[in-house]
N, C-alpha and C positions, 0 to 999 in steps of 0.2 A: 608155984612161983609165977604163974601167969598174971597174978593180980598186981605184982610189982612193975612189970614191964608190959605195956600195952602193945598189941600187934599193930604193925604199920602195913597198910594195904595200899597198893598203887591205885591212883585215880585213873580209871579207864576213859573217862569222858574228856579229859583235858588234852590228850594227844601229845605229840612231840612238837618241836619247833616248826615254824612254817617252812615248807619245802625241805623237810628233813633228809630224805634220800638223795634228792637232787643237790642239795647244798654240800653234802659230803663229796659227791662226785666233782662238783665245781671246785672245791678247795683242793682236792687231790690233783686235778688237772692244772690248777694255778701253781701249785708247788712244783709240778713237773716242768711247766713252762719256765718258771724262775730258775730251776736247777739247770735246764738246758741253756738259757740265756747267759747265766752268770758263771757257770763252771765248764760245761761240756764244750760249747762253741769256742770260747777263747782258747782253751787248751788244744783243741783240734787245729785251730788257726796257727798257734805257735808251733805245733808239731809239723804242720805242712810247710811253714816258712823255714824251719830247721832242715827238713828233708831237702827242700830246694837249694838251700845254702850248701849243704854237704855234697849234693849231687853236682853242683856247678863249680866245685873247686878245681883249679887247674894250676899248673906250674907257674910260679911267679906271683901268685896271690899272697897278700899279707893277711895273717889270721891271728886270732887269740884263742887259746885253749881254755877249757874249764878250770885248769890249774893256774891260769894267769900268765902263761908263757906266750910271748908274742914272737912271731917269726915269719919267714918267707917260705912258702911251699916250694920244695925242690923236686919232689917225686910224688906221684899219685898212683896208688894201686886200688884194688877193689875195696878193701876194708881199712887200709892204713895210708898215712901220709908221712913223708919225711920233711921235717921243718928245720930250716936253718935258723937257729936262735942267735948265733954270732958267726964270725968268720970261720971258726974252727969247730963249732959245736952243731951237730945235726941230731935231731931227736925223731924217733919213730913214734907216732901217736895214732890212735884210732880216729877215723873220720868223725865219729860221733862225739869226740872230745872237743871239737871245734865249736865255739859258741858264737863267734863273730868274724866277719871278714872286714878288714880295715881298708880305707882308701889308699891308693898307691902313694908311696912316699911317706907314710906315717911313721915307719920304723926309723927312717933317717932323721925325722924331726924330734924323735924322743931322745 
């Protein structure tokens, strides 16, 4: 059957692309830099901002939770907040559920 299919041998004189080993390293390093700049660094920045927001919460701050509930903080503990959503409604939420602090007086304007 060898007369139907001829054998293909690699050409040893041609070599690979110019700078073969180094080019692969440069491409890998480039992808790592792009990954860091576009994904890792912005995510770490957002996490740091959220950590600072949550640690700085105090009584009287107006906040919005991840569920969309807006209210005024009436009590702060280590892991939880008590939020006054209206005059008669108080909700206990985890600190991590707070996504934004509102400027003073925002709730009265709504």
